[in-house]
N, C-alpha and C positions, 0 to 999 in steps of 0.2 A: 641436775634437770633444768631444761632450758627455761621453763616456766617460772622459776623460782628467782629471787633477788641475788645477786652477787655480792656476798660478804666480807669485808676486808677486815682482818684483826690485827691491828697496830701492836706490836709487841707480842705477836704471835708465835717467836722462836722460843720463848721463854715456859717454864711449867705450866703456870696459869693459862698462858695465852694459847698455846700449842693444845692444851686439853679441850679449852673452850672451841678451839677451831675444828678439832676433831670431831667434836659433838655436833656442831653446826653442819659439817662435811656429811656425818653419818645421816642426817636429816634430809639430806638431796641438795643442799645449797652449794653452789660454787664459791669456794673459800679463796681468797687471796692473802698472803702473808707479808706483814711488815716488820721490818726489824733495822737495827742501827747498822749491822752490817749484812748486806746481801747475800753472802755466802749462807749465813746462818738461818736466812728466810727461805733458802732456795732447800737448804737441808730439811727443815721444818715441812716444808710444803711437799719434798718428796716422800717423807715419813708419813705425813697424812695420806698422801695418794697411795701409800702403799697398803695402808689399813682400810681404804675405801675403795669401792669399785672404779677404778680407773684413774681417778684424781683428775677428771677434766678440769682444766682452768688452773691446776695447781702451778704457782708461782710466785715471783717477788710482787709486792703490792703495787696495785694500779687503782686507778679510780673504781669505786664501787657504790651502788646505791645505800649500802648500809654499813658503814665503817663502825668499829668498835676498837676502842683503846684498852688494852690490857697491860696494868702496870703492878709491880708488887706493893702491897703497902708498908 
């Protein structure tokens, strides 16, 4: 949705981060994914896009108004 904030999930290619990113995307926000490996970020973004309507804006991390850092404990 163009009227909502873009959310960056750093660590979004892991189990916790990708689950969080998927839920945020389902809420209508544009989500960008950050990972130590660009290929993992792209794969996670594509998987999320496939599970949401179109995945507009899916891709590796870029500046966002609401960054979230997801790390395992």
